[in-house]
C-alpha positions as CSV (number, residue, x, y, z in Angstrom):
1,M,29.7,2.4,11.6
2,S,29.4,5.4,13.9
3,G,26.7,7.1,15.3
4,S,23.2,6.9,15.6
5,L,21.0,3.9,13.5
6,Y,17.3,4.0,12.7
7,R,14.7,1.3,13.5
8,I,12.3,1.1,10.9
9,D,9.6,-0.6,10.8
10,K,7.2,-0.3,8.4
11,F,3.2,-2.2,8.0
12,S,0.6,-2.5,5.8
13,V,-2.0,-2.8,8.8
14,P,-5.8,-3.9,7.7
15,A,-8.4,-1.3,9.2
16,A,-10.2,-4.6,11.3
17,A,-6.5,-5.2,12.9
18,R,-5.7,-1.7,14.0
19,D,-6.9,-1.0,17.1
20,E,-5.1,-4.9,18.4
21,F,-2.0,-3.8,16.5
22,L,-1.8,-0.7,17.6
23,V,-2.2,-1.8,21.5
24,N,0.9,-4.0,21.2
25,V,2.9,-1.7,19.4
26,R,2.7,0.9,22.4
27,R,3.0,-1.9,24.9
28,M,6.4,-2.1,23.3
29,E,6.9,1.0,22.7
30,R,7.2,1.6,26.7
31,I,9.5,-0.6,27.0
32,L,12.0,0.2,24.3
33,N,11.8,4.0,25.3
34,G,13.4,2.8,28.9
35,L,16.2,1.0,27.3
36,D,19.9,2.2,27.7
37,G,20.8,4.2,23.8
38,C,17.1,4.9,22.9
39,L,17.0,7.9,21.8
40,G,13.7,8.1,21.0
41,H,11.0,6.5,19.2
42,R,7.7,7.2,17.1
43,I,4.8,5.6,16.2
44,L,3.5,7.2,12.9
45,E,-0.2,6.6,11.1
46,Q,-0.8,7.7,7.6
47,V,-3.2,9.9,7.4
48,S,-2.7,10.6,3.2
49,G,-0.9,9.7,-0.3
50,P,-0.8,6.2,-2.2
51,G,1.9,4.8,-0.1
52,E,0.9,1.1,0.9
53,F,2.2,0.9,4.7
54,N,-0.4,3.2,7.1
55,V,1.9,2.7,10.2
56,V,5.5,3.2,11.1
57,T,7.6,2.7,13.9
58,I,11.3,5.0,14.0
59,A,13.8,4.2,16.9
60,E,16.1,5.8,16.5
61,W,19.5,3.9,18.6
62,E,22.8,5.6,19.8
63,N,25.1,3.0,18.1
64,E,25.1,-0.7,16.8
65,N,26.1,-1.4,20.5
66,A,22.7,-0.2,21.8
67,L,20.9,-1.7,19.0
68,A,22.0,-5.2,19.3
69,K,21.2,-5.6,23.2
70,A,18.0,-3.6,22.9
71,R,17.1,-7.0,20.2
72,D,18.5,-9.4,23.1
73,T,16.5,-7.3,25.1
74,M,12.8,-7.2,23.9
75,A,13.6,-11.1,23.1
76,E,13.8,-12.3,26.7
77,V,10.7,-9.8,27.6
78,Q,8.9,-11.0,24.9
79,A,9.1,-14.2,25.6
80,A,8.8,-13.1,29.1
81,M,5.2,-12.1,28.4
82,N,4.7,-15.2,26.4
83,F,4.3,-13.0,23.4
84,D,5.0,-13.1,19.5
85,P,5.6,-10.6,17.5
86,K,5.4,-12.7,13.8
87,E,3.0,-14.7,15.4
88,L,0.3,-11.6,15.6
89,I,1.5,-10.2,12.7
90,A,0.7,-13.2,10.9
91,R,-2.7,-14.1,12.8
92,L,-3.8,-10.0,12.0
93,G,-2.8,-10.2,7.8
94,I,-0.7,-7.2,8.7
95,R,2.4,-7.0,5.8
96,A,5.9,-6.0,7.6
97,D,9.3,-4.3,6.0
98,I,11.4,-4.1,8.4
99,A,15.2,-3.2,8.7
100,N,17.8,-0.7,10.3
101,Y,19.6,2.6,8.4
102,A,22.0,4.6,9.5
103,E,22.1,8.6,8.1
104,V,23.3,9.1,4.6
105,S,26.8,11.2,5.0
106,G,28.3,13.9,2.6
């Protein structure tokens, strides 16, 4: 696979969990934006429509190798910070849909 890869994480965040969740997402965003191969990161919040996910993050990576390195780096950083994203999601009652995407060609 060549070209950019996108990590798109969609979250259904209860209103009571919003502030704590976004503080942690922003903290991780600051780290992601400094990693080699990161072409950009956005945090989006739903403002209208019937969709079930109200927070979406999108990170664009230069290629598959950059994404793999970032995944490893983030695991190390989170361990050093004693931060477990899965625990946070479970504790706050958040539902997540997390996947990698490539642009459709042709």
